[in-house]
C-alpha positions in Angstrom: 34.4 -27.9 -21.1 31.1 -29.7 -21.4 30.9 -30.0 -17.6 31.5 -26.3 -17.2 28.5 -25.5 -19.5 26.2 -27.7 -17.5 27.3 -26.1 -14.3 26.6 -22.7 -15.7 23.1 -23.8 -16.9 22.3 -25.1 -13.5 23.6 -22.0 -11.8 21.5 -19.8 -14.0 18.3 -21.8 -13.2 18.7 -21.9 -9.4 17.7 -18.2 -8.7 14.6 -18.6 -10.9 13.6 -21.7 -8.9 14.1 -19.9 -5.7 11.9 -17.0 -6.8 9.2 -19.5 -8.0 9.2 -21.2 -4.6 8.7 -17.9 -2.9 5.9 -17.0 -5.2 4.2 -20.3 -4.7 4.4 -20.3 -0.9 1.2 -19.1 0.6 0.7 -18.8 4.3 -1.8 -21.3 5.8 -5.4 -20.1 6.0 -6.5 -19.7 9.6 -8.8 -22.3 11.1 -12.4 -21.0 11.0 -13.2 -19.2 14.2 -9.5 -19.1 15.3 -8.7 -15.8 17.0 -6.3 -13.5 15.1 -3.5 -13.8 17.7 -3.5 -17.6 17.5 -3.4 -17.4 13.7 -0.4 -15.1 13.9 1.3 -17.4 16.5 0.6 -20.4 14.3 2.4 -18.8 11.3 5.5 -18.1 13.5 5.5 -21.7 14.9 5.3 -23.1 11.3 8.4 -21.0 10.5 10.2 -22.3 13.6 9.3 -25.9 12.7 10.8 -25.4 9.2 13.9 -23.6 10.5 14.6 -24.4 14.1 17.3 -22.3 15.8 18.9 -25.4 17.3 18.8 -28.8 15.7 18.4 -32.0 17.6 15.8 -30.7 20.0 12.1 -31.5 19.9 10.0 -28.4 20.0 7.4 -27.6 22.7 5.5 -24.4 23.4 5.2 -22.7 26.7 1.6 -22.8 28.0 1.5 -19.0 28.7 2.8 -16.0 26.8 6.0 -14.4 28.0 5.8 -11.0 29.7 6.9 -8.5 27.0 9.2 -5.9 28.5 10.4 -3.3 26.0 13.6 -2.5 28.0 14.6 -6.2 28.1 13.6 -7.2 24.6 13.7 -4.1 22.3 12.2 -4.9 19.0 13.9 -3.1 16.1 11.4 -3.9 13.4 10.8 -1.8 10.3 8.7 1.3 10.6 5.7 -0.4 9.0 5.3 -2.5 12.2 5.4 0.6 14.5 1.7 0.4 15.3 1.9 -3.3 16.0 4.9 -2.8 18.3 3.1 0.0 20.1 0.2 -2.3 20.7 2.6 -5.0 22.0 4.2 -2.5 24.4 0.7 -1.7 25.7 0.2 -5.4 26.5 3.2 -5.3 28.9 2.6 -7.6 31.9 0.1 -9.9 30.3 0.5 -13.6 30.7 -2.2 -15.1 28.5 -2.7 -18.8 28.3 -2.2 -20.4 24.9 -5.4 -22.3 24.4 -5.1 -25.3 22.0 -3.0 -28.3 22.8 -1.1 -28.0 19.5 -0.1 -25.0 17.3 1.2 -26.0 13.8 1.8 -29.6 15.1 4.0 -28.4 18.1 2.6 -29.5 21.5 1.7 -26.8 24.0 2.9 -27.9 27.4 0.6 -27.8 30.3 1.7 -26.2 33.7 3.4 -28.9 35.8 4.2 -31.1 32.8 7.7 -29.7 32.1 10.8 -28.4 33.8 12.1 -25.3 31.9 15.6 -26.6 32.4 15.1 -30.0 30.9 17.2 -29.5 27.8 17.5 -33.2 27.1 13.9 -33.4 26.0 13.0 -30.3 24.0 13.6 -26.7 23.0 10.9 -24.6 24.8 9.4 -21.9 22.5 7.9 -19.0 24.4 5.7 -16.5 22.5 4.7 -13.0 23.7 1.2 -11.6 23.2 0.7 -10.4 19.7 0.5 -6.7 18.9 -1.6 -5.6 16.0 -1.5 -2.4 14.0 -4.6 -0.2 14.2 -5.9 -1.5 10.8 -5.0 -5.1 11.7 -2.8 -5.7 8.6 0.4 -5.9 10.6 1.4 -7.9 13.7 4.5 -8.1 15.9 5.6 -10.5 18.6 8.6 -11.7 20.5 9.8 -15.3 20.3 12.1 -16.7 23.1 13.9 -20.0 22.6 14.8 -21.5 25.9 17.1 -24.5 26.0 18.4 -24.3 29.6 20.5 -22.0 31.8 22.7 -19.8 29.7 21.3 -21.3 26.5 18.7 -19.6 24.3 18.0 -16.7 21.9 15.3 -14.2 21.1 13.7 -13.2 17.8 11.5 -10.2 16.9 8.9 -11.1 14.3 6.9 -8.8 12.0 4.0 -10.3 10.1 1.7 -9.0 7.3 -1.9 -10.2 6.8 -2.2 -12.3 3.6 -5.0 -12.2 1.2 -6.3 -15.6 2.5 -6.6 -14.2 6.1 -3.4 -15.9 7.3 -0.2 -14.2 8.3 3.0 -14.0 6.3 6.3 -13.4 8.1 7.8 -10.2 6.7 10.7 -9.7 9.2 12.4 -12.2 11.4 15.2 -10.5 13.4 17.5 -12.1 16.0 17.7 -9.9 19.1 20.8 -9.4 21.3 20.8 -11.4 24.6 18.7 -9.5 27.1 20.2 -8.1 30.3 19.2 -10.0 33.5 16.0 -8.9 35.2 16.3 -6.2 37.9 17.4 -7.7 41.2 18.8 -10.9 39.7 21.9 -12.3 41.2 24.8 -12.4 38.8 26.8 -15.6 38.7 30.5 -15.3 39.9 33.0 -15.0 37.1 
């Protein structure tokens, strides 16, 4: 009976500890002079480091943003991110370089340094350009995890600006696997 009382006490404390941890978590402050899109990307990479989609892989970032195609990667974020998603759609076709050599401690690979199909070494994290709402309080982007042919996943991310100028992840939603690009040859079944 005594063991049951202790279990009940611990079980009643756990939710309170979880809420306290959420309340204490503050997003990182952006580096002074860091552009807003890099600050948003840094918040997403910090989240990926804490909760990688596949364990056992080292993480590496692609050196260039992924081309965001709305038809291929439809983001179904909450309506509050509508302006940010619209801005992301307007950036279709952009392949922007990711400037620093590290984001949140994850190395940004340089062109020619990696083979995208080298799954023995790392999980390649590809980020889209960042879309911002008109008032710059919301952001949206696509994250593609590439671990080789037929292996990977996509996530749509909605962020809110925090009081310290950093970005807090408000929505993190796994997307269905995209259809192959137009004109791609399908493997035989």
